[in-house]
LUMLO-672019 format. One record per residue (C-alpha): z, x, y. Coordinates in steps of 0.25 Angstrom, whole numbers, plus 2048, in hexadecimal, padded with zeros to 3 digits. Each point is the difference from the previous one (the first is absolute). Layout:
// residues N
ZXY/...
END
This chain:
// residues 491
8007FF7FF/80380E80C/7F48037FD/7F77F5802/8087FF80E/7FC80E804/7F07FF7FD/8037F1808/80480780C/7F880D801/7F47F67FC/8067F780C/80180D809/7F18057FB/7FB7F4803/8067FF80F/7FD810804/7F07FD7FA/7FD7F4808/80680580C/7F880E7FF/7F37F87FF/8037F680C/80380B808/7F18067FA/7F97F6804/8077FD80D/7FC80E803/7F28007FD/7FD7F4807/80580680E/7F980B7FD/7F37FA7FC/8047F780F/80380A807/7F28077FB/7F87F5804/8067FE80E/7FF80E803/7F17FE7FE/7FF7F580B/80780A807/7F58087FF/7F47F8800/8057F980D/803810808/7F18027F9/7F87F2806/80880480E/7FA80B800/7F27FE7FD/8007F2808/80580C80C/7F48087FE/7F77F6802/7F87FF80C/8047F2808/7F5801809/7F68017F4/8057F37FA/8017F9810/7F28047FD/7FC7F87F4/7FD7F27FE/8007FB7F3/7F28007FF/7F68067F6/7F7804808/80B80D805/7FF8067F2/7F780A808/80780280B/80880D804/8107F9800/7FD7FA7F3/7FA80D7FA/80B806807/80D7F77FA/7F97FF7F1/80080F800/8107FF804/8027F67F6/7FA8077F4/80980D804/80A7F87FE/7FC7F87F3/7FE8107FB/80D807805/8067F57F4/7FB8007F4/8087F27FC/7F97F880D/7F77F97FB/7FB7F880C/80180280F/7FB7F880B/8027FC80E/8027F0803/8017F880C/8017F1804/7F37F7806/8047F1802/8077FD7F6/7FC8097F4/80280F7FE/7F2807800/7FE80E7FB/7FE80D80B/7FD80A7F6/8018047F1/80080D7FA/7F97FC7F2/7F28037FF/7F67F6806/7FA8007F1/80C7FB7FB/8047F37F9/80D802808/7FA80380D/8047F580B/7F780180E/8047FF80C/8027F0803/8027FC7F3/80D7F87FF/80C8037F8/8037F27F9/80B8027FB/80780480D/80F7F7801/8067FC80C/80980B802/7F4809803/7FD7FC80E/80F801804/7FF810804/7F37FA80A/8077F2804/80D808806/8097FA7F4/80280D7FB/80180D802/7F680C7FD/8098087F6/7FA8047F1/8017F87F6/7FF7FF7F2/7FE7F67F6/7FC7FD7F0/7FD7FB7FA/7F37FA806/7F67FA7FA/7F27FD804/7F28007FB/8018107FE/80B7FF7F7/810801803/80680C80A/809805807/7FB80080D/80780980D/7FB7F980E/80080880C/7FD7FE80F/7F580580A/8067FD80E/7F780180D/80380780C/80C7F7804/8067FE7F2/7F87F27FD/7FC8027F0/7F37FF7FF/7FB8037F2/8088007F2/80180D7F7/8017FD7F1/8008087F3/8007FA7F5/8078057F3/7FF7FA7F1/80C7FD7FB/7FE8067F3/7FF80E806/80B7FD80B/80B7FA7F7/7FB8087F4/80880C802/80D7F7804/7FF7F57F2/7FE80C7F7/80C807807/8077F27FB/7FB7FF7F2/80580E7FE/80D7FF804/8017F57F7/7FB8067F5/80A80C802/80A7F7802/7FE7F87F4/7FE80F7F9/80E803805/8077F47FC/7F98027F0/80680E802/80D7FB803/8007F67F6/7FF80A7F7/80A808802/8097F7801/7FE7FB7F3/80180D7FB/80B802808/8077F47F9/7FA8057F1/80780D803/80E7FB801/7FE7F67F5/7FD80A7F8/80980A804/80C7FC7F6/7F68007F7/7FC80D801/80F805800/8027FB7F2/7F28087FC/80080E806/80C8007F4/7F67FC7F5/7F5807807/80680F800/8047FE7F1/7F27FD7FD/7F980C80A/80780A7F4/7F77F97F6/7F5800807/80080F805/8008027F1/7F47F87FD/7FA80780C/80280D7F8/7FA7FB7F5/7F47F9806/7FE80E808/7FF8057F3/7F57F67F8/7F880180D/7FE8107FE/7FC7FF7F3/7F77F4804/7F980880C/7FF80C7F4/7FA7F77F6/7F87F880A/7F980C806/7FD8087F4/7F97F27F9/7F97FB80D/7F980E802/7F68007F7/7FB7F1801/80180080E/7F880F803/7F47F77F6/8017F5808/7FC80B80D/7F68087F8/7F97F37FC/8017F980F/7FA80E806/7F58027F3/7FC7F1804/7FD80580F/7F980B7FB/7F87FB7F8/7FD7F2804/80180180E/7F07FC803/8027F87F5/80A7F5808/7FF7F780B/8097FF80D/80A7F97FD/8008097F3/80180B805/80B7FD80A/8087F97F3/7FE80F7F7/80580780C/80D7F8803/8028017F0/7FF810802/80980280D/80B7F77F7/7FE8087F4/80280D808/80C7FB805/8067FC7F5/7FB80C7F9/80A80780C/80B7F67FC/8008047F2/7FE80E805/8107FF809/8067FA7F5/7FC80A7F6/80280C80A/80E7FB801/8017FE7F3/7FD8107FF/80A80280A/80B7FB7FA/7FB8057F3/80180F805/7F38037FC/7F87FE80E/7F680C801/7FA80280E/7F2809800/80080980E/7F1803805/7F980580B/7FD7F580A/7FD7FB810/80F7FA802/7FA7FA80D/7F47FA7F8/80A7F97F8/8077FA80C/7F47FB807/7FC7FA7F3/80C7F87FD/8007FB80E/7F27F97FD/8047FC7F4/80A7F8805/7F87FC80E/7FB7F27FB/80F7FD7FC/80580380F/7F17F7805/8067F47F8/80D801807/7FD804810/80680C7FF/7FC810804/7FF8087F5/7FF80F805/80080E7FD/80280D807/7FC80A7F7/7FB80E803/7F3803806/7FD8097F5/8018027EF/80D8027FC/7FF8097F2/80C7FD7F8/8048017F0/8047F57FC/7FF7F47F8/7F87F5806/8037F37F8/80E803803/7FF80180E/7F47F5801/80B7F77F7/80D80380B/7F57FD80B/7FA7F47FD/8107FA7FA/805802810/7F37FC807/7FD7F27F9/8127FE7FF/7FE803810/7F47F8801/8077F37FB/80C801807/7F980180D/7FC7F2807/7FD80680E/7FD80F805/7FD80A7F6/80080D7F7/7FF80C803/7FE8097F6/802810805/7FF80D7F8/80380F804/80180E7FB/80E806801/80280E7FB/7FA8007F2/8037EF7FE/7FA7F4804/8077F5807/7FB7F37FF/8067F480B/7FE7F27FF/8057F880C/7FE7F07FF/8047F6809/8067F77F7/80D7F77FE/80980E7FB/80B8027F6/80B7FB805/80D80A7FE/8067FA7F3/7F38037F8/7FC80C803/80A8087F6/7F87F77F4/7EF802808/7FE80B7F4/8077F97F4/7F77F97F6/7FD7F2800/8087FE80E/7FA7F6808/8057FB80F/8017F17FD/7FF7FC80F/7F07FC800/7FC7F17FD/7F28027FE/7FE8037F2/7F4809801/80A80A807/8098017F4/7FC80D7F8/8058057F0/80A80A807/7F880D7FA/7F880480C/808808806/80B8057F6/7F28077FA/7FB80680D/80F8067FF/7FE8057F2/7F2806803/80480580C/80D8087FA/7F68037F3/7F980A808/80A807808/8007F680E/80A7F9805/7FD7F1808/8097F9809/8017F780B/8037FC80D/8027EE803/8077F780B/7FF7F17FB/7F87F9809/7F980D805/7F88057F5/80180D7F6/7FA80B7FD/7FF8067F2/7FF8107FF/7FE80A7F3/7FB80D800/7FA8087F3/7FD80E7FD/7F2804806/7FD80B7F6/8077FA7F2/80280A7F5/8067FB7F2/80D804807/7FE7F780A/8017F37F7/80B7FA7FC/8027F67F7/8027F1803/80C7FC7FE/8037F87F1/8087F47FC/80D808801/7FC80680D/7FF8107F9/7F3807807/7FB80A7FA/7F580C803/7F37FD7FC/
END
């Protein structure tokens, strides 16, 4: 009963808070939108007033509102001014001069092109004029700039700003009208309201979820306390099971790698043979399928080789075969191989390599395996920025550095980076999950050549892997990779 009462009280408090925040958010949104609207109307008044002052009242007085005045100098000067006013603001649709003639309001000058169907020639009667439009000219109202809308007429629906041109005595002699379509004038304010309502709704939903989570957490707190003891007891049993599972995993990898190598290589050879021998007989679509199969089989061979390398390293029978190579060329080829992977993620992949060949006596396959694993790993965890591979010759060693702009590694995981099957479970994207063998294999291959590997990382700011190996490796430089029991020996 007490638990239910507590839940009811907390639910009531959460409902009151959510309602108050939602109402406050809506009020603020409408206030901001209305403030923007008033600012816009004030700005339109200033624009209309400034435009009216710029017109010469003498040219206005010279017009009689007849079609014959189209070619007169006064009409042309005024029309040029109206066109300039219209072009000065992309939102303004119509600019025109009108004045009363008897009981009618007639057009004097229109900024529209005479060929336009919206053009109003001098003397055309504005049939939608209201009695209030004549008040200024009748002395019933001051000639202050006004803004009205929405106003509907035969041309559409508008927000219209009206300013008045006065003669030398201050008497209003014409009205300058500037019309903006309602959608253009009020669209941004309506959008502000809609966005504000959406954000307010999202905030309400978020607060509701937080409140529900809080209530559930309080409700389950006592249950968690009761389960803690049971969990501690089960942790001991789970540890034993994990040890057995790790042993079974190692046995499975060793068996699977040896059993898979022959059929995988057979498939790869068959696909390559088909590509070479039957290429001229295949259609474009069939060639594409063969190429896809070739790429996939090649990738599968690499995966099986990784498994075999790890198995052989654990068994202590991995043999390095140093030969004379150009280390800079090997690094450049690795970058070229992985450029498509970086391009698909829209990140950069660059290299800083010596301009001249760098002769070295090393195992090229071991070096390539290390570079490929580190580069592919850096590209996989980098979503923006890029990856840079740099190689330097320092004394009698080759030093490589791979810098990325990924998420980096937290301090709590740094001691586990090079451990076999260790993975940092922080991404919901399963494409970024690996088997946890790459870095452990790199460490073993680098150390087997008498080198060392390390890294520098700050979480959230990327990381840099470094490794160096002897440039000229002889038999005395090579060390057998560590076996299952951690022992080592000379090759």
